[in-house]
LORO-908098 format. One line per 3 residues: number of its first residue (from 0); their letters; for each residue z, x, y of N, C-alpha, C. Coordinates in steps of 0.1 Angstrom, whole numbers, plus 5000, padded with zeros to 4 digits. Layout:
NUM = A = Z X Y Z X Y Z X Y ~ ...
//
This chain:
0 = MTT = 8017 0103 8709 8009 0115 8704 7995 0114 8709 ~ 7989 0102 8708 7975 0101 8713 7974 0104 8728 ~ 7984 0099 8735 7984 0101 8750 7985 0116 8753
3 = RFS = 7994 0123 8746 7996 0137 8748 7983 0145 8744 ~ 7977 0141 8734 7964 0148 8730 7953 0145 8741 ~ 7952 0133 8745 7942 0130 8755 7945 0138 8768
6 = RGI = 7958 0139 8772 7961 0146 8784 7958 0161 8782 ~ 7960 0166 8770 7957 0180 8768 7942 0183 8769 ~ 7934 0173 8764 7919 0174 8765 7915 0174 8779
9 = SRR = 7921 0164 8787 7918 0163 8801 7921 0175 8809 ~ 7932 0182 8806 7936 0194 8813 7926 0205 8810 ~ 7922 0206 8797 7912 0217 8793 7899 0214 8800
12 = LAT = 7894 0202 8801 7882 0199 8807 7883 0202 8822 ~ 7894 0198 8828 7896 0201 8842 7895 0216 8845 ~ 7902 0224 8836 7901 0239 8837 7887 0244 8836
15 = LRA = 7880 0239 8826 7866 0243 8823 7858 0240 8836 ~ 7859 0228 8841 7851 0225 8853 7854 0234 8865 ~ 7867 0237 8867 7872 0245 8878 7866 0259 8877
18 = VAF = 7868 0265 8865 7864 0279 8862 7848 0280 8863 ~ 7841 0270 8857 7827 0270 8858 7822 0269 8872 ~ 7828 0260 8880 7824 0259 8894 7826 0271 8902
21 = VTY = 7838 0278 8900 7841 0290 8907 7830 0301 8904 ~ 7828 0302 8891 7818 0312 8886 7804 0309 8892 ~ 7800 0296 8892 7787 0292 8898 7787 0297 8912
24 = KEW = 7797 0294 8920 7797 0297 8934 7797 0312 8936 ~ 7804 0319 8928 7805 0334 8929 7791 0340 8926 ~ 7785 0336 8915 7772 0342 8912 7760 0337 8920
27 = SAY = 7762 0325 8927 7752 0320 8935 7750 0329 8947 ~ 7760 0337 8951 7758 0347 8961 7748 0358 8957 ~ 7746 0359 8944 7736 0369 8939 7724 0362 8933
30 = RTH = 7721 0351 8937 7710 0343 8931 7697 0350 8932 ~ 7695 0359 8941 7682 0367 8942 7681 0375 8929 ~ 7692 0380 8923 7691 0387 8910 7686 0378 8899
33 = SMV = 7690 0365 8899 7685 0356 8890 7670 0353 8892 ~ 7666 0352 8905 7652 0349 8908 7643 0361 8904 ~ 7648 0373 8905 7640 0385 8901 7638 0384 8886
36 = SIL = 7649 0380 8878 7648 0379 8864 7638 0369 8859 ~ 7633 0360 8868 7623 0350 8864 7611 0358 8859 ~ 7608 0370 8864 7596 0377 8860 7598 0383 8846
39 = VGP = 7610 0384 8841 7612 0390 8828 7606 0382 8817 ~ 7609 0369 8817 7604 0360 8806 7588 0360 8806 ~ 7582 0357 8817 7567 0357 8817 7561 0371 8814
42 = AYF = 7567 0382 8818 7562 0395 8815 7563 0398 8800 ~ 7574 0394 8794 7576 0396 8780 7566 0387 8772 ~ 7564 0375 8777 7555 0366 8770 7540 0371 8772
45 = LVQ = 7537 0377 8783 7524 0382 8785 7520 0394 8776 ~ 7531 0402 8773 7529 0413 8763 7526 0407 8749 ~ 7534 0397 8746 7532 0391 8733 7518 0384 8732
48 = YFI = 7514 0378 8743 7501 0371 8744 7490 0381 8740 ~ 7490 0393 8746 7479 0402 8743 7480 0408 8729 ~ 7492 0411 8725 7494 0417 8712 7490 0407 8701
51 = WGA = 7494 0395 8701 7491 0385 8690 7477 0380 8692 ~ 7471 0380 8704 7457 0377 8706 7449 0387 8699 ~ 7452 0400 8700 7445 0410 8693 7446 0409 8678
54 = VYG = 7459 0406 8673 7461 0405 8659 7453 0394 8652 ~ 7454 0382 8659 7447 0371 8653 7432 0372 8655 ~ 7428 0380 8664 7413 0382 8666 7407 0392 8656
57 = NPT = 7416 0399 8649 7412 0409 8639 7410 0402 8625 ~ 7398 0401 8620 7396 0393 8608 7403 0400 8596 ~ 7406 0413 8597 7413 0419 8585 7428 0416 8586
60 = AAL = 7433 0412 8597 7447 0409 8598 7451 0394 8596 ~ 7442 0386 8602 7445 0371 8601 7440 0366 8588 ~ 7446 0355 8583 7441 0349 8571 7429 0340 8574
63 = ASG = 7422 0336 8563 7410 0328 8565 7413 0315 8573 ~ 7425 0310 8571 7428 0298 8578 7432 0300 8593 ~ 7432 0313 8597 7436 0316 8611 7451 0316 8613
66 = TLH = 7459 0318 8602 7473 0318 8604 7479 0330 8598 ~ 7491 0334 8603 7498 0345 8597 7512 0340 8594 ~ 7515 0341 8581 7528 0336 8576 7530 0321 8580
69 = GLA = 7519 0314 8579 7520 0300 8582 7520 0296 8597 ~ 7518 0306 8606 7518 0303 8620 7504 0306 8626 ~ 7499 0296 8633 7486 0298 8640 7489 0305 8653
72 = LRQ = 7479 0310 8660 7481 0317 8672 7488 0308 8683 ~ 7484 0295 8684 7491 0287 8693 7506 0285 8690 ~ 7509 0284 8677 7523 0282 8673 7531 0295 8676
75 = MLT = 7524 0306 8674 7531 0319 8677 7534 0320 8692 ~ 7525 0317 8701 7527 0318 8715 7538 0308 8719 ~ 7538 0296 8713 7548 0286 8717 7562 0291 8712
78 = YYA = 7562 0298 8701 7575 0304 8696 7580 0314 8706 ~ 7572 0323 8711 7577 0333 8721 7581 0327 8734 ~ 7574 0316 8738 7577 0309 8750 7591 0303 8749
81 = ANA = 7593 0296 8737 7606 0290 8734 7617 0301 8734 ~ 7614 0313 8728 7623 0324 8728 7628 0328 8742 ~ 7618 0329 8751 7622 0333 8765 7630 0323 8772
84 = LIG = 7627 0310 8770 7634 0299 8777 7648 0298 8771 ~ 7649 0298 8758 7662 0297 8752 7671 0309 8756 ~ 7665 0321 8757 7672 0333 8762 7679 0331 8776
87 = YLT = 7672 0324 8784 7677 0321 8798 7689 0312 8797 ~ 7689 0303 8787 7700 0293 8786 7712 0299 8779 ~ 7710 0308 8770 7721 0313 8762 7726 0328 8765
90 = MDF = 7719 0334 8775 7722 0348 8779 7738 0349 8780 ~ 7743 0360 8775 7757 0362 8775 7761 0376 8778 ~ 7773 0378 8785 7778 0391 8788 7793 0392 8785
93 = ADW = 7797 0383 8776 7811 0383 8772 7816 0396 8766 ~ 7808 0403 8758 7811 0416 8752 7814 0427 8763 ~ 7804 0428 8772 7806 0438 8783 7818 0434 8792
96 = NLG = 7820 0422 8795 7830 0418 8804 7844 0420 8798 ~ 7845 0417 8785 7858 0419 8778 7861 0433 8777 ~ 7851 0441 8773 7853 0456 8772 7857 0462 8785
99 = MLV = 7852 0457 8796 7856 0462 8810 7870 0459 8813 ~ 7874 0446 8810 7888 0442 8812 7898 0451 8805 ~ 7895 0453 8792 7904 0461 8783 7904 0476 8788
102 = RTG = 7893 0481 8791 7892 0495 8795 7899 0498 8808 ~ 7899 0488 8818 7905 0490 8831 7919 0485 8831 ~ 7924 0479 8821 7937 0474 8820 7939 0460 8827
105 = KFL = 7928 0454 8832 7929 0441 8839 7931 0430 8829 ~ 7929 0432 8816 7931 0422 8806 7945 0417 8806 ~ 7955 0426 8810 7969 0422 8810 7971 0410 8819
108 = TFA = 7964 0409 8830 7966 0397 8839 7962 0384 8833 ~ 7951 0385 8824 7946 0373 8817 7956 0370 8805 ~ 7962 0380 8799 7971 0378 8788 7983 0370 8793
111 = LRP = 7987 0372 8805 7999 0365 8811 7996 0351 8815 ~ 7983 0347 8816 7980 0333 8821 7982 0323 8809 ~ 7985 0311 8813 7987 0300 8803 7973 0294 8798
114 = IHH = 7964 0303 8795 7951 0298 8791 7945 0309 8781 ~ 7939 0305 8771 7933 0314 8761 7921 0321 8768 ~ 7921 0334 8768 7910 0341 8775 7897 0338 8770
117 = RFF = 7895 0335 8757 7882 0331 8752 7877 0318 8758 ~ 7886 0309 8760 7882 0296 8766 7878 0299 8781 ~ 7886 0308 8788 7883 0311 8801 7869 0318 8802
120 = ALS = 7866 0327 8793 7853 0334 8793 7842 0324 8790 ~ 7844 0314 8781 7834 0304 8778 7831 0295 8790 ~ 7842 0292 8798 7840 0284 8810 7832 0292 8820
123 = QKI = 7834 0305 8821 7827 0313 8830 7812 0313 8826 ~ 7809 0314 8813 7796 0314 8808 7789 0301 8812 ~ 7795 0290 8810 7789 0277 8814 7785 0277 8828
126 = GHR = 7794 0281 8837 7791 0281 8851 7779 0291 8854 ~ 7779 0302 8848 7769 0312 8850 7755 0307 8845 ~ 7755 0300 8834 7742 0295 8828 7737 0283 8835
129 = ILG = 7746 0275 8842 7741 0264 8850 7733 0270 8862 ~ 7738 0281 8867 7730 0288 8877 7717 0293 8872 ~ 7718 0299 8859 7706 0304 8853 7695 0293 8850
132 = FAF = 7700 0281 8847 7691 0270 8844 7683 0266 8857 ~ 7690 0266 8868 7683 0263 8881 7674 0274 8886 ~ 7678 0286 8885 7670 0297 8891 7662 0305 8881
135 = EFV = 7664 0303 8868 7656 0311 8858 7648 0302 8849 ~ 7655 0293 8842 7649 0285 8832 7638 0276 8838 ~ 7641 0268 8848 7632 0258 8854 7619 0265 8859
138 = PCA = 7621 0276 8868 7608 0283 8873 7600 0289 8861 ~ 7607 0295 8851 7599 0301 8840 7592 0290 8832 ~ 7599 0279 8830 7593 0268 8822 7580 0263 8830
141 = LIF = 7580 0262 8843 7569 0258 8851 7557 0268 8850 ~ 7561 0281 8849 7551 0291 8848 7544 0290 8834 ~ 7552 0288 8824 7546 0286 8810 7537 0274 8810
144 = AFL = 7541 0263 8816 7534 0251 8815 7521 0251 8823 ~ 7521 0256 8835 7510 0255 8844 7501 0268 8844 ~ 7507 0279 8842 7499 0291 8842 7494 0295 8828
147 = FHI = 7502 0294 8818 7498 0297 8804 7494 0285 8796 ~ 7497 0273 8801 7493 0261 8794 7500 0260 8781 ~ 7513 0264 8780 7521 0263 8768 7529 0251 8768
150 = PIA = 7528 0242 8758 7537 0230 8758 7551 0234 8757 ~ 7559 0230 8766 7573 0234 8766 7583 0222 8761 ~ 7577 0210 8760 7585 0199 8755 7588 0201 8740
153 = PAN = 7600 0201 8735 7603 0202 8721 7597 0191 8713 ~ 7595 0194 8700 7589 0183 8691 7599 0172 8690 ~ 7612 0175 8689 7622 0165 8689 7633 0169 8699
156 = PSW = 7633 0164 8711 7642 0168 8721 7657 0167 8718 ~ 7661 0157 8711 7675 0155 8707 7680 0166 8699 ~ 7673 0169 8688 7677 0180 8679 7676 0193 8686
159 = AIV = 7666 0195 8694 7665 0208 8702 7677 0210 8711 ~ 7681 0200 8718 7693 0201 8726 7705 0205 8719 ~ 7707 0199 8707 7719 0202 8699 7718 0216 8694
162 = SIA = 7706 0220 8689 7704 0234 8684 7706 0244 8694 ~ 7701 0242 8706 7703 0252 8717 7718 0252 8721 ~ 7725 0241 8721 7739 0241 8725 7747 0249 8714
165 = LSF = 7743 0248 8702 7749 0256 8691 7746 0271 8692 ~ 7734 0273 8696 7730 0287 8699 7738 0293 8710 ~ 7740 0285 8720 7748 0289 8732 7762 0294 8727
168 = LMT = 7768 0285 8719 7781 0288 8714 7781 0300 8704 ~ 7771 0301 8695 7771 0312 8686 7769 0325 8693 ~ 7761 0326 8703 7759 0338 8711 7771 0342 8717
171 = FYV = 7779 0333 8723 7791 0336 8730 7802 0341 8720 ~ 7804 0334 8709 7814 0338 8699 7811 0351 8693 ~ 7799 0354 8690 7795 0367 8684 7798 0378 8694
174 = NYT = 7793 0376 8707 7795 0387 8717 7809 0389 8720 ~ 7817 0378 8721 7831 0379 8724 7838 0387 8713 ~ 7834 0384 8700 7841 0392 8689 7837 0406 8690
177 = IGL = 7825 0410 8693 7821 0424 8695 7829 0430 8706 ~ 7831 0422 8717 7839 0427 8728 7853 0431 8725 ~ 7858 0424 8715 7872 0426 8710 7874 0440 8704
180 = SAF = 7863 0446 8700 7864 0459 8694 7869 0469 8705 ~ 7870 0466 8718 7875 0474 8728 7890 0477 8726 ~ 7897 0468 8718 7911 0470 8716 7913 0481 8705
183 = WLT = 7903 0485 8698 7904 0496 8688 7896 0508 8692 ~ 7886 0507 8700 7877 0518 8704 7880 0522 8718 ~ 7880 0534 8721 7882 0539 8735 7870 0534 8743
186 = NPD = 7858 0535 8738 7846 0531 8745 7838 0522 8736 ~ 7837 0509 8737 7830 0501 8728 7815 0500 8731 ~ 7810 0508 8740 7796 0507 8744 7787 0511 8732
189 = GAR = 7791 0520 8724 7783 0524 8713 7782 0513 8703 ~ 7793 0506 8700 7792 0495 8691 7784 0484 8696 ~ 7785 0481 8709 7777 0471 8716 7762 0474 8715
192 = AVF = 7759 0487 8717 7744 0491 8716 7739 0489 8702 ~ 7746 0493 8692 7742 0491 8678 7740 0476 8675 ~ 7749 0468 8679 7748 0454 8677 7736 0448 8684
195 = QIL = 7734 0452 8696 7723 0447 8704 7709 0450 8697 ~ 7708 0462 8691 7696 0465 8683 7695 0456 8671 ~ 7706 0454 8664 7705 0445 8652 7702 0431 8656
198 = QAM = 7708 0427 8667 7705 0413 8672 7691 0411 8676 ~ 7685 0421 8683 7671 0420 8687 7662 0419 8674 ~ 7665 0427 8664 7657 0427 8652 7658 0415 8644
201 = FSG = 7670 0410 8642 7673 0400 8632 7675 0386 8638 ~ 7674 0384 8651 7675 0371 8657 7661 0364 8659 ~ 7651 0372 8656 7637 0367 8658 7632 0370 8672
204 = AIV = 7638 0378 8680 7634 0381 8693 7621 0390 8693 ~ 7620 0399 8684 7609 0408 8683 7597 0402 8676 ~ 7600 0398 8663 7590 0391 8656 7596 0379 8648
207 = PLV = 7589 0368 8645 7595 0358 8638 7600 0363 8624 ~ 7612 0358 8620 7618 0363 8608 7610 0362 8595 ~ 7600 0353 8595 7592 0351 8583 7583 0363 8580
210 = FFP = 7583 0373 8590 7575 0385 8588 7583 0395 8580 ~ 7596 0393 8578 7604 0403 8571 7603 0400 8556 ~ 7607 0410 8547 7607 0408 8533 7615 0396 8529
213 = EIL = 7611 0389 8519 7618 0377 8515 7632 0378 8512 ~ 7636 0389 8505 7650 0392 8502 7658 0393 8515 ~ 7653 0399 8525 7660 0401 8538 7661 0387 8545
216 = QKA = 7651 0380 8544 7651 0366 8550 7662 0358 8544 ~ 7664 0358 8531 7674 0351 8524 7688 0356 8528 ~ 7689 0369 8530 7702 0375 8535 7706 0370 8549
219 = LFF = 7696 0367 8557 7699 0363 8571 7705 0349 8571 ~ 7704 0342 8561 7711 0329 8560 7726 0330 8562 ~ 7731 0342 8558 7746 0344 8558 7750 0353 8569
222 = LPF = 7741 0356 8578 7744 0364 8590 7743 0356 8603 ~ 7749 0359 8614 7748 0350 8625 7736 0351 8634 ~ 7727 0362 8631 7716 0365 8640 7706 0353 8642
225 = QYM = 7702 0348 8631 7691 0338 8632 7695 0325 8639 ~ 7708 0322 8639 7714 0310 8645 7715 0312 8660 ~ 7712 0324 8665 7713 0327 8679 7700 0324 8686
228 = LYV = 7689 0326 8679 7676 0325 8686 7665 0319 8677 ~ 7664 0324 8665 7653 0319 8656 7654 0304 8653 ~ 7666 0300 8649 7667 0286 8645 7664 0276 8657
231 = PSM = 7670 0278 8669 7666 0269 8680 7651 0270 8683 ~ 7645 0281 8682 7631 0283 8685 7623 0275 8675 ~ 7626 0276 8663 7619 0268 8652 7622 0253 8654
234 = VCG = 7634 0249 8657 7637 0235 8659 7629 0230 8670 ~ 7627 0237 8681 7619 0233 8692 7604 0231 8688 ~ 7600 0239 8678 7586 0238 8673 7585 0226 8663
237 = GEY = 7596 0221 8658 7595 0209 8649 7595 0212 8634 ~ 7596 0225 8630 7597 0228 8616 7604 0241 8614 ~ 7611 0243 8602 7619 0254 8599 7616 0259 8585
240 = RLG = 7614 0272 8584 7613 0278 8571 7617 0293 8572 ~ 7623 0298 8561 7628 0311 8560 7631 0314 8546 ~ 7627 0326 8541 7630 0330 8528 7623 0321 8517
243 = GIE = 7612 0316 8521 7605 0307 8511 7611 0293 8511 ~ 7620 0290 8520 7627 0277 8520 7623 0270 8532 ~ 7619 0257 8530 7616 0249 8542 7626 0238 8542
246 = LPI = 7632 0236 8554 7643 0226 8556 7640 0216 8567 ~ 7643 0204 8565 7642 0194 8576 7650 0198 8587 ~ 7646 0194 8599 7654 0198 8611 7668 0194 8611
249 = PEI = 7672 0182 8607 7686 0178 8606 7694 0187 8597 ~ 7688 0192 8586 7696 0200 8577 7698 0214 8582 ~ 7688 0220 8589 7691 0234 8594 7700 0233 8606
252 = VAI = 7700 0222 8614 7710 0221 8625 7724 0219 8619 ~ 7725 0212 8608 7738 0211 8601 7743 0224 8597 ~ 7734 0232 8591 7738 0246 8586 7742 0254 8598
255 = QTL = 7734 0253 8609 7738 0260 8621 7751 0257 8627 ~ 7755 0244 8626 7768 0239 8630 7779 0246 8621 ~ 7777 0247 8608 7787 0253 8600 7788 0268 8603
258 = AVI = 7777 0274 8606 7777 0288 8610 7785 0291 8623 ~ 7783 0282 8632 7791 0283 8645 7806 0281 8642 ~ 7809 0272 8634 7824 0270 8631 7829 0282 8624
261 = AMF = 7822 0288 8614 7826 0300 8608 7828 0312 8617 ~ 7819 0313 8627 7819 0324 8637 7831 0322 8646 ~ 7834 0309 8649 7846 0306 8657 7859 0311 8650
264 = AIS = 7859 0308 8637 7871 0312 8629 7872 0327 8629 ~ 7861 0334 8627 7862 0349 8626 7866 0354 8640 ~ 7861 0348 8651 7865 0352 8664 7880 0351 8666
267 = EIV = 7885 0340 8661 7900 0337 8663 7908 0347 8655 ~ 7904 0350 8643 7911 0360 8634 7911 0374 8641 ~ 7899 0378 8646 7899 0391 8653 7907 0391 8666
270 = YRA = 7906 0380 8673 7914 0379 8685 7929 0380 8683 ~ 7934 0374 8672 7948 0375 8669 7952 0389 8665 ~ 7943 0395 8657 7946 0409 8654 7946 0418 8666
273 = AMR = 7937 0416 8675 7936 0423 8688 7949 0421 8696 ~ 7954 0409 8697 7966 0406 8704 7978 0413 8698 ~ 7979 0414 8685 7990 0421 8678 7989 0436 8682
276 = RFN = 7977 0441 8682 7976 0455 8686 7979 0457 8701 ~ 7974 0448 8709 7977 0449 8724 7992 0448 8727 ~ 7999 0439 8720 8013 0438 8722 8021 0450 8716
279 = GVG = 8015 0456 8706 8021 0467 8699 8022 0480 8706 ~ 8013 0481 8717 8013 0493 8725 8020 0491 8738 ~ 8029 0480 8739 8038 0479 8750 8033 0469 8761
282 = A = 8022 0461 8758 8018 0452 8769 8027 0440 8770
//
């Protein structure tokens, strides 16, 4: 039994490596696209730099201590730098890709393969983000460090790596689940657009979540959004608080782990329902 299990794990790892490598090679042909996207993170950060510089420079907006919702200007800028860098590591297109496969009928070829499509898509994402690490994350991190003088080293590297890895998985499982809506909707682009707006608002990409009303902050504990960006950004900063609650880094990472497991289960439930519908129409 143990040997069979170990062989199964070995086969899955071999498949993951093969798919990730092929994806890396495929997208490396378009690495100039990744290099152009290097400008996105610094440009976004520059906008935030001027906006928050003006806010903190306004004595009627900033508190006497020079902080807003417990964040000093330097902490705010570090938060947005972490946002940009984590975005490069976790960027995902599983929803769009799955919707395209269903809409064009190409999903049938994947349904006939002896591999779960979600695992195949996750392997693709790993290969794609390895390329992103080399051509997007590293150059952007150097820009933040040497041009903007923003400290890019996490307060606790070990916990930051774990939290970013969980963010990677959460972003994938959420987007993949949204992509499964293509089995019920003729065109899932509308659902994707609505979700992207909600994600931008409630993941902490636009403003830190501590700026929202406290009741909404508490509700976000039970939604996947904060675990996609806000939590890893705060973990990189070395402290976490939301809804009037301050948690040690190990505790919030543990909660993030449970959230990822729950999202995986939801994804599996929706996937099985989608496959029943897919088979029910003659596939």
